[in-house]
All heavy atoms as an XYZ file, in Angstrom:
948
protein
N       0.848     -1.207      0.003
C      -0.003      0.002     -0.001
C       0.890      1.249     -0.003
O       1.842      1.332      0.767
C      -0.915     -0.005      1.219
C      -1.940      1.109      1.247
C      -3.152      0.810      0.399
O      -3.320     -0.338     -0.064
N      -3.985      1.779      0.155
N       0.542      2.176     -0.843
C       1.277      3.448     -0.914
C       0.273      4.574     -0.780
O      -0.762      4.580     -1.415
C       2.009      3.574     -2.264
C       2.672      4.955     -2.371
C       3.054      2.475     -2.425
N       0.593      5.526      0.072
C      -0.232      6.732      0.185
C       0.544      7.898     -0.404
O       1.725      8.077     -0.121
C      -0.594      7.000      1.640
C      -1.530      5.952      2.212
C      -2.020      6.297      3.602
O      -1.306      6.874      4.403
N      -3.271      5.940      3.892
N      -0.160      8.687     -1.222
C       0.474      9.785     -1.950
C      -0.187     11.097     -1.536
O      -1.426     11.192     -1.520
C       0.334      9.577     -3.446
C       0.875      8.249     -4.000
C       0.488      8.077     -5.455
C       2.379      8.173     -3.813
N       0.623     12.101     -1.264
C       0.103     13.413     -0.885
C       0.783     14.479     -1.723
O       2.009     14.663     -1.626
C       0.334     13.689      0.613
C      -0.192     15.084      0.959
C      -0.311     12.607      1.473
N      -0.035     15.156     -2.527
C       0.482     16.224     -3.373
C       0.487     17.565     -2.635
O      -0.340     17.795     -1.747
C      -0.353     16.383     -4.645
C      -0.477     15.157     -5.509
C      -1.736     14.350     -5.236
O      -2.273     14.462     -4.094
O      -2.176     13.615     -6.115
N       1.376     18.431     -3.050
C       1.413     19.803     -2.521
C       2.046     20.697     -3.562
O       2.646     20.218     -4.535
C       2.199     19.852     -1.208
O       3.543     19.463     -1.402
N       1.903     22.012     -3.357
C       2.560     22.967     -4.231
C       1.658     23.649     -5.241
O       2.118     24.524     -5.987
N       0.395     23.260     -5.282
C      -0.512     23.909     -6.209
C      -0.820     25.331     -5.777
O      -0.460     25.769     -4.673
N      -1.504     26.057     -6.653
C      -1.866     27.429     -6.330
C      -2.280     28.203     -7.537
O      -2.533     27.641     -8.607
N      -2.362     29.509     -7.365
C      -2.758     30.425     -8.419
C      -1.518     31.141     -8.935
O      -0.714     31.688     -8.150
C      -3.752     31.451     -7.877
C      -4.168     32.595     -8.804
C      -4.890     32.062    -10.019
C      -5.033     33.593     -8.052
N      -1.335     31.150    -10.245
C      -0.183     31.785    -10.852
C      -0.617     32.457    -12.157
O      -1.565     32.014    -12.789
C       0.932     30.744    -11.086
C       0.504     29.694    -12.088
C       2.238     31.395    -11.503
N       0.085     33.501    -12.522
C      -0.198     34.182    -13.775
C       0.416     33.404    -14.942
O       1.406     32.681    -14.765
C       0.338     35.591    -13.755
C      -0.418     36.528    -12.848
C       0.019     37.976    -13.013
O       1.183     38.260    -13.329
N      -0.907     38.913    -12.798
N      -0.171     33.570    -16.092
C       0.374     32.943    -17.294
C       1.846     33.343    -17.474
O       2.212     34.505    -17.266
C      -0.437     33.368    -18.515
N       2.647     32.352    -17.825
C       4.075     32.583    -17.941
C       4.855     32.284    -16.685
O       6.096     32.208    -16.725
N       4.150     32.087    -15.599
C       4.798     31.811    -14.318
C       5.142     30.356    -14.151
O       4.980     29.530    -15.056
N       5.616     30.041    -12.944
C       6.087     28.694    -12.642
C       5.519     28.216    -11.311
O       5.218     29.020    -10.426
C       7.621     28.651    -12.551
O       8.219     29.018    -13.761
N       5.388     26.913    -11.214
C       5.039     26.245     -9.960
C       5.806     24.934     -9.892
O       6.124     24.345    -10.922
C       3.529     25.945     -9.890
C       2.569     27.052     -9.536
C       1.130     26.549     -9.646
C       2.823     27.602     -8.147
N       6.064     24.485     -8.658
C       6.669     23.171     -8.458
C       5.774     22.344     -7.561
O       5.522     22.705     -6.414
C       8.040     23.331     -7.806
C       8.844     22.011     -7.759
C       9.986     22.146     -6.807
N      10.979     21.092     -6.973
C      11.833     20.721     -6.042
N      11.847     21.345     -4.874
N      12.719     19.763     -6.272
N       5.282     21.277     -8.125
C       4.460     20.341     -7.354
C       5.345     19.265     -6.741
O       6.341     18.850     -7.347
C       3.397     19.710     -8.246
C       2.479     20.627     -9.022
C       1.433     19.810     -9.782
C       1.818     21.642     -8.119
N       4.931     18.821     -5.569
C       5.612     17.705     -4.902
C       4.584     16.631     -4.573
O       3.412     16.928     -4.360
C       6.277     18.177     -3.599
O       7.250     19.149     -3.835
N       5.047     15.426     -4.563
C       4.204     14.293     -4.172
C       5.012     13.414     -3.241
O       6.012     12.801     -3.644
C       3.760     13.514     -5.399
S       2.888     11.969     -5.024
N       4.615     13.386     -1.984
C       5.305     12.584     -0.987
C       4.607     11.256     -0.814
O       3.380     11.204     -0.677
C       5.327     13.340      0.350
N       5.393     10.190     -0.825
C       4.837      8.839     -0.724
C       5.206      8.223      0.623
O       6.309      8.407      1.126
C       5.370      7.971     -1.849
N       4.256      7.474      1.164
C       4.522      6.727      2.383
C       5.135      5.393      2.037
O       5.096      4.951      0.864
C       3.242      6.512      3.169
O       2.378      5.684      2.419
N       5.682      4.724      3.010
C       6.188      3.379      2.783
C       7.656      3.353      2.392
O       8.245      4.388      2.068
N       8.206      2.128      2.381
C       9.621      1.963      2.132
C       9.907      1.439      0.718
O      11.028      1.102      0.407
C      10.221      0.993      3.150
C      10.212      1.556      4.562
C      10.675      0.519      5.562
N       9.685     -0.521      5.723
C       9.823     -1.555      6.560
N      10.932     -1.701      7.240
N       8.863     -2.467      6.662
N       8.862      1.373     -0.129
C       9.044      0.782     -1.441
C       8.850      1.782     -2.567
O       8.571      1.393     -3.698
C       8.070     -0.394     -1.630
O       6.730      0.106     -1.471
C       8.342     -1.485     -0.623
N       9.015      3.046     -2.259
C       8.792      4.090     -3.265
C       9.603      3.847     -4.524
O       9.096      4.012     -5.634
C       9.147      5.448     -2.657
C       9.061      6.593     -3.631
C       7.818      7.092     -4.004
C      10.215      7.172     -4.163
C       7.720      8.156     -4.897
C      10.122      8.223     -5.039
C       8.880      8.722     -5.413
N      10.824      3.419     -4.381
C      11.711      3.234     -5.531
C      11.287      2.098     -6.426
O      11.802      1.947     -7.543
C      13.155      2.993     -5.053
O      13.231      1.831     -4.263
N      10.326      1.288     -5.991
C       9.871      0.186     -6.825
C       8.686      0.562     -7.708
O       8.177     -0.269     -8.457
C       9.478     -1.011     -5.937
O       8.358     -0.692     -5.145
N       8.260      1.822     -7.653
C       7.118      2.285     -8.425
C       7.506      3.232     -9.533
O       8.355      4.133     -9.335
C       6.108      2.978     -7.523
C       5.422      2.062     -6.540
C       5.921      1.879     -5.258
C       4.282      1.361     -6.911
C       5.288      1.026     -4.374
C       3.648      0.504     -6.037
C       4.157      0.353     -4.754
O       3.541     -0.496     -3.880
N       6.892      3.050    -10.667
C       6.845      4.101    -11.687
C       5.915      5.174    -11.160
O       4.851      4.881    -10.617
C       6.324      3.525    -13.016
C       5.959      4.640    -13.988
C       7.350      2.585    -13.633
N       6.315      6.432    -11.329
C       5.493      7.533    -10.840
C       5.006      8.403    -11.996
O       5.711      8.545    -13.013
C       6.302      8.387     -9.861
C       6.778      7.657     -8.629
S       5.433      6.991     -7.650
C       4.567      8.482     -7.180
N       3.824      8.926    -11.839
C       3.271      9.748    -12.891
C       2.478     10.910    -12.350
O       2.099     10.930    -11.183
N       2.247     11.875    -13.235
C       1.376     12.996    -12.942
C       0.295     13.035    -14.011
O       0.579     12.868    -15.202
C       2.130     14.323    -12.967
C       3.049     14.548    -11.806
C       4.372     14.267    -11.736
C       2.681     15.111    -10.532
N       4.877     14.630    -10.514
C       3.854     15.148     -9.749
C       1.513     15.589     -9.977
C       3.876     15.644     -8.443
C       1.520     16.083     -8.691
C       2.686     16.103     -7.943
N      -0.923     13.241    -13.548
C      -2.074     13.403    -14.428
C      -2.768     14.689    -14.021
O      -2.501     15.253    -12.950
C      -3.041     12.217    -14.276
C      -2.522     10.934    -14.816
C      -1.582     10.178    -14.107
C      -2.953     10.435    -16.039
C      -1.083      8.989    -14.606
C      -2.478      9.249    -16.536
C      -1.533      8.527    -15.814
N      -3.670     15.150    -14.856
C      -4.445     16.345    -14.507
C      -5.861     16.201    -15.053
O      -6.098     15.468    -16.017
C      -3.788     17.612    -15.039
C      -3.719     17.703    -16.546
C      -2.898     18.934    -16.969
N      -2.866     19.094    -18.421
C      -2.118     20.000    -19.044
N      -1.338     20.846    -18.332
N      -2.138     20.102    -20.364
N      -6.762     16.906    -14.382
C      -8.163     16.878    -14.806
C      -8.760     18.274    -14.663
O      -8.802     18.824    -13.559
C      -8.951     15.868    -13.977
C     -10.356     15.637    -14.487
C     -10.997     14.403    -13.900
O     -10.563     13.872    -12.871
N     -12.038     13.911    -14.542
N      -9.191     18.793    -15.780
C      -9.852     20.102    -15.803
C     -11.347     19.885    -15.673
O     -11.861     18.807    -15.980
C      -9.517     20.826    -17.098
N     -12.073     20.897    -15.221
C     -13.526     20.758    -15.052
C     -14.192     20.324    -16.354
O     -13.940     20.890    -17.412
C     -13.963     22.162    -14.649
C     -12.776     22.750    -14.029
C     -11.598     22.198    -14.768
N     -15.032     19.295    -16.283
C     -15.750     18.818    -17.433
C     -14.943     18.010    -18.413
O     -15.444     17.624    -19.481
N     -13.713     17.706    -18.077
C     -12.838     16.935    -18.975
C     -12.367     15.654    -18.296
O     -12.410     15.520    -17.074
C     -11.633     17.772    -19.416
C     -11.998     18.985    -20.248
C     -10.763     19.660    -20.808
C     -11.123     20.808    -21.711
N      -9.911     21.459    -22.296
N     -11.899     14.723    -19.109
C     -11.373     13.473    -18.590
C      -9.977     13.696    -18.014
O      -9.292     14.651    -18.354
C     -11.316     12.426    -19.693
C     -12.677     11.972    -20.178
C     -12.569     10.819    -21.156
O     -11.456     10.443    -21.543
O     -13.626     10.271    -21.537
N      -9.599     12.757    -17.145
C      -8.249     12.808    -16.590
C      -7.240     12.610    -17.725
O      -7.388     11.726    -18.556
C      -8.075     11.746    -15.519
C      -6.827     11.914    -14.682
C      -6.903     11.111    -13.405
N      -7.983     11.587    -12.530
C      -8.137     11.197    -11.282
N      -7.294     10.308    -10.749
N      -9.140     11.649    -10.549
N      -6.205     13.427    -17.693
C      -5.260     13.493    -18.821
C      -3.846     13.202    -18.333
O      -3.404     13.731    -17.298
C      -5.320     14.907    -19.422
C      -4.299     15.238    -20.475
C      -4.287     16.713    -20.845
O      -4.605     17.535    -19.972
O      -3.959     17.007    -21.992
N      -3.119     12.380    -19.063
C      -1.739     12.075    -18.753
C      -0.884     13.326    -18.937
O      -1.047     14.069    -19.911
C      -1.227     10.970    -19.665
C       0.257     10.750    -19.609
C       0.830     10.057    -18.558
C       1.081     11.253    -20.615
C       2.196      9.862    -18.507
C       2.440     11.044    -20.572
C       3.003     10.353    -19.511
N       0.052     13.532    -18.012
C       0.983     14.660    -18.108
C       2.408     14.143    -18.314
O       3.076     14.492    -19.277
C       0.923     15.560    -16.861
C       1.970     16.678    -16.953
C      -0.467     16.135    -16.674
N       2.858     13.296    -17.392
C       4.234     12.817    -17.474
C       4.409     11.609    -16.558
O       3.674     11.459    -15.567
C       5.236     13.935    -17.072
C       4.976     14.402    -15.640
C       6.672     13.513    -17.227
N       5.369     10.735    -16.890
C       5.707      9.603    -16.038
C       7.213      9.423    -16.015
O       7.923      9.833    -16.955
C       5.023      8.331    -16.524
N       7.691      8.792    -14.938
C       9.120      8.580    -14.764
C       9.356      7.172    -14.256
O       8.601      6.674    -13.418
C       9.710      9.646    -13.806
C      11.235      9.562    -13.746
C       9.090      9.536    -12.426
C      11.877     10.750    -13.045
N      10.403      6.547    -14.753
C      10.725      5.177    -14.348
C      11.301      5.134    -12.940
O      11.614      6.167    -12.337
C      11.703      4.558    -15.339
O      12.934      5.296    -15.322
N      11.462      3.929    -12.448
C      11.932      3.730    -11.073
C      13.298      4.338    -10.838
O      13.558      4.887     -9.769
C      11.977      2.233    -10.763
C      10.620      1.572    -10.750
C      10.714      0.061    -10.763
N       9.394     -0.545    -10.724
C       8.616     -0.693    -11.785
N       9.038     -0.319    -12.966
N       7.423     -1.256    -11.648
N      14.170      4.234    -11.815
C      15.547      4.737    -11.676
C      15.724      6.085    -12.358
O      16.854      6.506    -12.580
C      16.529      3.706    -12.250
C      16.228      3.385    -13.700
O      15.398      4.055    -14.324
N      16.911      2.403    -14.246
N      14.644      6.728    -12.694
C      14.543      8.030    -13.361
C      15.303      8.153    -14.675
O      15.574      9.254    -15.144
C      14.881      9.181    -12.403
C      16.362      9.377    -12.095
O      17.223      8.850    -12.824
O      16.672     10.064    -11.124
N      15.622      7.024    -15.281
C      16.308      7.071    -16.576
C      15.346      7.254    -17.735
O      15.755      7.690    -18.824
C      17.111      5.786    -16.777
C      18.312      5.599    -15.853
C      19.036      4.291    -16.184
C      19.270      6.783    -15.938
N      14.087      6.900    -17.524
C      13.091      7.016    -18.590
C      11.998      7.979    -18.161
O      11.456      7.846    -17.064
C      12.471      5.644    -18.905
C      13.553      4.667    -19.378
C      11.370      5.776    -19.960
C      13.064      3.238    -19.495
N      11.712      8.933    -19.005
C      10.583      9.835    -18.783
C       9.752      9.909    -20.050
O      10.250      9.696    -21.151
C      11.059     11.251    -18.402
O      11.906     11.749    -19.429
C      11.766     11.268    -17.062
N       8.508     10.180    -19.858
C       7.581     10.299    -20.993
C       6.654     11.470    -20.711
O       6.045     11.523    -19.657
C       6.792      9.011    -21.207
C       5.957      9.018    -22.455
C       5.435      7.638    -22.769
N       4.615      7.638    -23.952
C       4.040      6.545    -24.447
N       4.209      5.380    -23.862
N       3.302      6.636    -25.534
N       6.570     12.383    -21.665
C       5.788     13.607    -21.483
C       4.640     13.658    -22.508
O       4.808     13.233    -23.654
C       6.667     14.846    -21.685
C       7.681     15.072    -20.598
C       8.932     14.467    -20.631
C       7.387     15.906    -19.518
C       9.863     14.673    -19.636
C       8.315     16.119    -18.511
C       9.548     15.503    -18.566
O      10.474     15.717    -17.572
N       3.555     14.254    -22.097
C       2.522     14.605    -23.033
C       3.055     15.728    -23.914
O       3.817     16.585    -23.476
C       1.268     15.080    -22.299
N       2.638     15.714    -25.170
C       3.111     16.746    -26.106
C       2.777     18.155    -25.629
O       3.521     19.096    -25.872
C       2.500     16.519    -27.489
C       3.100     15.304    -28.199
O       4.188     14.845    -27.783
O       2.473     14.811    -29.163
N       1.672     18.279    -24.930
C       1.193     19.584    -24.505
C       2.094     20.238    -23.447
O       2.022     21.451    -23.246
C      -0.239     19.485    -23.974
O      -0.287     18.566    -22.896
N       2.922     19.443    -22.774
C       3.771     19.994    -21.725
C       5.258     19.842    -22.027
O       6.099     20.360    -21.278
C       3.449     19.341    -20.357
C       1.945     19.457    -20.053
C       3.909     17.896    -20.287
N       5.573     19.161    -23.097
C       6.976     18.902    -23.424
C       7.723     20.234    -23.584
O       7.257     21.148    -24.247
C       7.039     18.083    -24.712
C       8.281     17.235    -24.865
C       8.156     16.311    -26.060
C       7.137     15.219    -25.799
N       7.067     14.251    -26.917
N       8.897     20.328    -22.948
C       9.692     21.544    -23.004
C       9.332     22.566    -21.954
O      10.067     23.528    -21.759
N       8.206     22.364    -21.270
C       7.800     23.317    -20.234
C       7.811     22.675    -18.850
O       8.078     23.348    -17.852
C       6.399     23.854    -20.528
C       6.273     24.585    -21.846
C       4.915     25.241    -21.987
N       3.816     24.281    -21.979
C       2.809     24.298    -21.115
N       2.748     25.230    -20.169
N       1.844     23.390    -21.184
N       7.441     21.405    -18.778
C       7.357     20.694    -17.503
C       8.527     19.716    -17.392
O       8.975     19.152    -18.403
C       6.064     19.902    -17.409
C       4.806     20.721    -17.277
C       4.796     22.092    -17.465
C       3.602     20.090    -16.948
C       3.633     22.828    -17.330
C       2.438     20.824    -16.798
C       2.458     22.198    -17.013
N       8.980     19.512    -16.157
C      10.052     18.543    -15.901
C       9.702     17.714    -14.673
O       9.409     18.272    -13.612
C      11.390     19.248    -15.670
O      11.710     20.062    -16.796
C      12.516     18.232    -15.462
N       9.758     16.409    -14.834
C       9.531     15.509    -13.705
C      10.879     15.052    -13.157
O      11.847     14.892    -13.905
C       8.669     14.293    -14.124
C       8.223     13.508    -12.881
C       9.414     13.408    -15.099
C       7.194     12.409    -13.195
N      10.917     14.871    -11.852
C      12.112     14.308    -11.221
C      11.672     13.557     -9.972
O      10.540     13.740     -9.504
C      13.120     15.402    -10.860
O      12.560     16.319     -9.954
N      12.540     12.729     -9.473
C      12.216     11.988     -8.255
C      13.445     11.860     -7.377
O      14.574     11.843     -7.863
C      11.662     10.606     -8.584
C      12.634      9.650     -9.249
C      11.916      8.382     -9.711
N      11.376      7.615     -8.608
C      10.457      6.652     -8.727
N       9.990      6.343     -9.940
N      10.022      6.001     -7.664
N      13.171     11.800     -6.089
C      14.224     11.597     -5.099
C      13.818     10.379     -4.279
O      12.986     10.492     -3.369
C      14.379     12.827     -4.217
C      15.553     12.745     -3.264
O      15.990     11.625     -2.948
O      16.016     13.789     -2.815
N      14.389      9.237     -4.625
C      13.983      8.000     -3.962
C      14.369      7.988     -2.479
O      13.726      7.324     -1.670
C      14.570      6.789     -4.665
C      13.883      6.516     -6.009
O      12.755      6.978     -6.243
N      14.547      5.787     -6.882
N      15.391      8.739     -2.113
C      15.793      8.808     -0.708
C      14.758      9.561      0.118
O      14.624      9.329      1.318
C      17.153      9.465     -0.586
N      14.042     10.473     -0.541
C      13.021     11.275      0.157
C      11.613     10.810     -0.151
O      10.636     11.435      0.274
C      13.165     12.756     -0.225
C      14.459     13.387      0.226
C      14.522     14.864     -0.114
C      15.793     15.512      0.399
N      15.864     16.957      0.065
N      11.481      9.730     -0.919
C      10.148      9.204     -1.291
C       9.281     10.295     -1.910
O       8.084     10.395     -1.610
C       9.437      8.633     -0.054
C       9.970      7.285      0.358
O      10.984      6.811     -0.157
N       9.308      6.641      1.305
N       9.873     11.071     -2.783
C       9.153     12.214     -3.341
C       9.394     12.331     -4.844
O      10.508     12.099     -5.321
C       9.603     13.511     -2.657
O       9.380     13.407     -1.240
C       8.803     14.704     -3.180
N       8.327     12.671     -5.546
C       8.425     12.982     -6.955
C       7.993     14.431     -7.142
O       7.102     14.920     -6.439
C       7.565     12.020     -7.821
C       6.098     12.106     -7.477
C       7.799     12.249     -9.294
N       8.635     15.105     -8.078
C       8.388     16.525     -8.293
C       7.925     16.782     -9.716
O       8.248     16.037    -10.628
C       9.675     17.325     -8.056
C      10.286     17.121     -6.700
C      11.315     16.190     -6.532
C       9.827     17.801     -5.582
C      11.892     15.982     -5.287
C      10.393     17.601     -4.331
C      11.431     16.687     -4.213
O      11.985     16.462     -2.963
N       7.192     17.869     -9.873
C       6.813     18.325    -11.222
C       7.083     19.826    -11.264
O       6.372     20.605    -10.645
C       5.343     18.033    -11.525
C       4.897     18.461    -12.908
C       5.672     17.672    -13.982
C       3.396     18.248    -13.095
N       8.146     20.194    -11.978
C       8.469     21.597    -12.194
C       7.721     22.066    -13.436
O       7.888     21.512    -14.516
C       9.976     21.782    -12.388
C      10.391     23.201    -12.665
C      10.148     24.133    -11.502
O      10.432     23.784    -10.352
N       9.632     25.317    -11.766
N       6.890     23.081    -13.272
C       6.055     23.569    -14.355
C       6.451     25.023    -14.652
O       6.294     25.890    -13.781
C       4.576     23.484    -13.973
C       4.153     22.086    -13.544
S       2.366     21.958    -13.264
C       2.169     23.036    -11.880
N       6.957     25.234    -15.843
C       7.370     26.563    -16.281
C       6.499     27.017    -17.442
O       5.822     26.210    -18.095
C       8.834     26.551    -16.700
C       9.771     26.183    -15.577
O       9.497     26.478    -14.407
N      10.873     25.545    -15.913
N       6.547     28.305    -17.736
C       5.801     28.885    -18.848
C       4.348     28.420    -18.828
O       3.793     27.984    -19.850
C       6.455     28.492    -20.187
O       7.802     28.922    -20.223
N       3.738     28.529    -17.679
C       2.372     28.028    -17.522
C       1.391     28.809    -18.360
O       1.527     30.025    -18.580
C       1.973     28.069    -16.051
C       2.565     26.931    -15.215
C       2.529     27.276    -13.734
C       1.809     25.653    -15.484
N       0.378     28.084    -18.843
C      -0.655     28.652    -19.693
C      -2.016     28.469    -19.008
O      -2.175     27.527    -18.208
C      -0.671     27.936    -21.041
C       0.659     27.935    -21.778
C       0.551     27.093    -23.038
C       1.880     27.049    -23.788
N       1.802     26.215    -25.010
N      -2.998     29.287    -19.350
C      -4.328     29.106    -18.766
C      -4.876     27.688    -18.996
O      -5.580     27.145    -18.139
C      -5.170     30.150    -19.491
C      -4.191     31.238    -19.792
C      -2.918     30.530    -20.144
N      -4.537     27.090    -20.106
C      -5.031     25.719    -20.391
C      -4.373     24.655    -19.518
O      -4.772     23.491    -19.571
C      -4.853     25.376    -21.877
C      -3.469     25.604    -22.415
C      -3.342     26.950    -23.143
O      -3.843     27.969    -22.601
O      -2.738     26.964    -24.221
N      -3.377     25.025    -18.728
C      -2.786     24.096    -17.757
C      -3.620     24.039    -16.471
O      -3.335     23.207    -15.603
C      -1.360     24.523    -17.415
C      -0.407     24.399    -18.583
O      -0.476     23.407    -19.325
O       0.423     25.315    -18.741
N      -4.624     24.896    -16.364
C      -5.459     24.900    -15.173
C      -6.177     23.569    -14.994
O      -6.842     23.096    -15.926
C      -6.489     26.046    -15.252
O      -5.804     27.287    -15.250
C      -7.472     25.983    -14.088
N      -6.001     22.950    -13.839
C      -6.578     21.625    -13.575
C      -6.217     21.211    -12.157
O      -5.388     21.850    -11.506
C      -6.030     20.599    -14.569
N      -6.838     20.131    -11.724
C      -6.378     19.437    -10.529
C      -5.307     18.453    -10.978
O      -5.527     17.664    -11.905
C      -7.516     18.710     -9.815
C      -6.975     17.932     -8.618
C      -8.601     19.694     -9.375
N      -4.155     18.516    -10.344
C      -3.033     17.655    -10.689
C      -2.932     16.512     -9.686
O      -2.924     16.740     -8.471
C      -1.742     18.459    -10.726
C      -1.611     19.280    -11.976
C      -2.432     20.383    -12.200
C      -0.706     18.926    -12.985
C      -2.338     21.125    -13.364
C      -0.605     19.662    -14.162
C      -1.432     20.759    -14.345
O      -1.342     21.486    -15.505
N      -2.845     15.302    -10.222
C      -2.789     14.104     -9.409
C      -1.451     13.382     -9.591
O      -0.972     13.227    -10.726
C      -3.901     13.134     -9.803
C      -5.300     13.651     -9.570
C      -5.969     14.341    -10.566
C      -5.940     13.434     -8.354
C      -7.250     14.813    -10.360
C      -7.221     13.905     -8.129
C      -7.871     14.603     -9.144
O      -9.146     15.064     -8.939
N      -0.938     12.898     -8.505
C       0.242     12.051     -8.509
C      -0.252     10.597     -8.476
O      -1.266     10.303     -7.825
C       1.053     12.377     -7.262
S       2.416     11.282     -6.905
N       0.458      9.716     -9.162
C       0.054      8.314     -9.198
C       1.274      7.405     -9.213
O       2.346      7.796     -9.688
C      -0.810      8.047    -10.428
N       1.089      6.181     -8.692
C       2.160      5.205     -8.631
C       1.740      3.931     -9.325
O       0.597      3.454     -9.141
C       2.526      4.901     -7.184
N       2.653      3.346    -10.105
C       2.352      2.126    -10.833
C       3.410      1.051    -10.532
O       4.601      1.336    -10.502
C       2.346      2.408    -12.328
O       2.286      1.205    -13.070
N       2.939     -0.180    -10.381
C       3.857     -1.314    -10.200
C       4.328     -1.873    -11.543
O       5.129     -2.800    -11.577
C       3.161     -2.417     -9.385
C       2.983     -2.017     -7.931
C       2.122     -3.020     -7.187
N       0.731     -2.995     -7.637
C      -0.283     -3.542     -7.004
N      -0.053     -4.200     -5.878
N      -1.499     -3.484     -7.468
N       3.811     -1.292    -12.620
C       4.135     -1.778    -13.949
C       5.242     -0.964    -14.599
O       6.212     -0.566    -13.946
N       5.049     -0.711    -15.884
C       6.055      0.015    -16.673
C       5.616      1.457    -16.888
O       4.477      1.812    -16.584
C       6.253     -0.714    -18.003
C       6.722     -2.128    -17.855
C       5.830     -3.186    -17.970
C       8.042     -2.417    -17.571
C       6.245     -4.500    -17.807
C       8.462     -3.711    -17.404
C       7.575     -4.754    -17.522
N       6.510      2.272    -17.429
C       6.145      3.653    -17.757
C       4.997      3.616    -18.768
O       5.096      3.002    -19.827
C       7.350      4.408    -18.325
C       6.919      5.794    -18.805
C       8.447      4.540    -17.270
N       3.923      4.287    -18.443
C       2.715      4.218    -19.243
C       1.970      5.535    -19.148
O       2.163      6.309    -18.217
C       1.809      3.067    -18.763
O       0.604      3.063    -19.517
C       1.462      3.230    -17.282
N       1.086      5.759    -20.146
C       0.253      6.966    -20.146
C      -1.170      6.638    -19.712
O      -2.019      7.511    -19.663
C       0.235      7.636    -21.529
C       1.662      7.914    -22.006
C      -0.504      6.773    -22.551
N      -1.433      5.374    -19.452
C      -2.791      4.898    -19.198
C      -3.136      4.994    -17.712
O      -2.493      4.329    -16.885
C      -2.971      3.452    -19.678
C      -4.398      2.990    -19.391
C      -2.612      3.326    -21.141
N      -4.135      5.790    -17.343
C      -4.483      5.937    -15.923
C      -4.806      4.604    -15.243
O      -4.435      4.409    -14.080
C      -5.714      6.851    -15.951
C      -5.574      7.620    -17.235
C      -4.957      6.680    -18.196
N      -5.457      3.699    -15.945
C      -5.864      2.435    -15.333
C      -4.683      1.571    -14.920
O      -4.829      0.648    -14.112
C      -6.784      1.653    -16.280
C      -8.202      2.201    -16.439
C      -8.959      1.375    -17.464
C      -8.934      2.187    -15.090
N      -3.524      1.862    -15.471
C      -2.341      1.051    -15.146
C      -1.581      1.607    -13.937
O      -0.544      1.064    -13.564
C      -1.434      0.952    -16.372
C      -2.122      0.195    -17.521
C      -1.226     -0.042    -18.708
O      -0.048      0.346    -18.658
O      -1.725     -0.604    -19.704
N      -2.133      2.651    -13.341
C      -1.566      3.183    -12.104
C      -2.399      2.654    -10.943
O      -3.623      2.650    -10.968
C      -1.539      4.697    -12.138
C      -0.405      5.234    -12.973
C      -0.519      5.309    -14.342
C       0.774      5.654    -12.391
C       0.521      5.770    -15.137
C       1.828      6.126    -13.153
C       1.712      6.188    -14.545
N      -1.707      2.217     -9.897
C      -2.358      1.493     -8.808
C      -2.781      2.382     -7.647
O      -3.708      2.057     -6.910
C      -1.410      0.405     -8.292
C      -0.956     -0.520     -9.395
O      -1.812     -1.316     -9.840
O       0.203     -0.452     -9.810
N      -2.049      3.463     -7.437
C      -2.335      4.335     -6.294
C      -2.377      5.789     -6.768
O      -1.596      6.184     -7.651
C      -1.236      4.174     -5.216
C      -1.094      2.775     -4.716
C      -0.048      1.962     -5.167
C      -2.018      2.232     -3.817
C       0.076      0.666     -4.727
C      -1.895      0.926     -3.380
C      -0.836      0.154     -3.846
O      -0.731     -1.145     -3.407
N      -3.256      6.560     -6.126
C      -3.482      7.947     -6.504
C      -3.491      8.844     -5.277
O      -3.963      8.445     -4.212
C      -4.810      8.086     -7.241
C      -4.811      7.417     -8.566
C      -5.038      6.080     -8.823
C      -4.565      8.028     -9.829
N      -4.937      5.839    -10.169
C      -4.656      7.005    -10.809
C      -4.279      9.314    -10.250
C      -4.459      7.272    -12.175
C      -4.080      9.578    -11.598
C      -4.171      8.557    -12.543
N      -3.013     10.070     -5.469
C      -3.161     11.060     -4.434
C      -4.506     11.768     -4.555
O      -5.314     11.465     -5.450
N      -4.750     12.711     -3.661
C      -6.018     13.431     -3.624
C      -6.062     14.580     -4.619
O      -7.143     15.082     -4.918
C      -6.280     13.978     -2.226
C      -6.338     12.932     -1.157
C      -7.722     12.295     -1.079
O      -8.450     12.175     -2.064
N      -8.088     11.849      0.112
N      -4.920     14.994     -5.089
C      -4.863     16.058     -6.065
C      -4.563     17.418     -5.460
O      -4.830     17.663     -4.285
N      -4.005     18.288     -6.287
C      -3.730     19.673     -5.879
C      -4.126     20.586     -7.035
O      -3.842     20.295     -8.204
C      -2.260     19.859     -5.493
O      -2.055     21.181     -4.987
C      -1.303     19.639     -6.650
N      -4.812     21.664     -6.708
C      -5.359     22.554     -7.732
C      -4.275     23.504     -8.245
O      -3.562     24.139     -7.465
C      -6.504     23.384     -7.144
C      -7.090     24.411     -8.100
C      -7.868     23.781     -9.233
O      -8.687     22.890     -9.020
N      -7.617     24.245    -10.470
N      -4.195     23.590     -9.555
C      -3.337     24.571    -10.207
C      -4.228     25.454    -11.070
O      -4.985     24.959    -11.912
C      -2.269     23.886    -11.099
C      -1.533     24.910    -11.938
C      -1.294     23.102    -10.218
N      -4.156     26.759    -10.846
C      -4.954     27.706    -11.608
C      -4.019     28.734    -12.224
O      -3.234     29.368    -11.519
C      -5.975     28.411    -10.709
O      -6.824     27.437    -10.087
C      -6.833     29.366    -11.531
N      -4.118     28.864    -13.533
C      -3.272     29.804    -14.267
C      -4.165     30.896    -14.839
O      -5.044     30.610    -15.653
C      -2.498     29.113    -15.391
C      -1.542     30.092    -16.066
C      -1.729     27.904    -14.836
N      -3.931     32.123    -14.404
C      -4.750     33.232    -14.868
C      -4.090     33.892    -16.093
O      -2.880     33.917    -16.223
C      -4.926     34.263    -13.766
O      -3.668     34.803    -13.402
N      -4.946     34.420    -16.955
C      -4.447     35.049    -18.190
C      -4.178     36.513    -17.992
O      -4.515     37.103    -16.987
C      -5.445     34.842    -19.306
O      -6.699     35.363    -18.946
């Protein structure tokens, strides 16, 4: 069992930056692929980025490539999402997720989810 707690969301102007964190409980954090998803009002949950257990493999959605960066610190049981050049269309609840499988964009293949943190980008 893994519990995930996101933090770092907030209100930012377009062009600004935010850094999200996701802290995981337990001693097996390094055995999980970690991902970030987001969900805007009235829309389906959308893949943002995922990172492999040893952080050698990352996969980004085209919409965030070049602006967002995922990283993880297995010693701190934490995964981060650095978001730069934010746009109003990035406004959503951002969720952290953990998978026992491989790096994937499919929400159903993630086993554990956090409660989410709101990111609002004003124009």
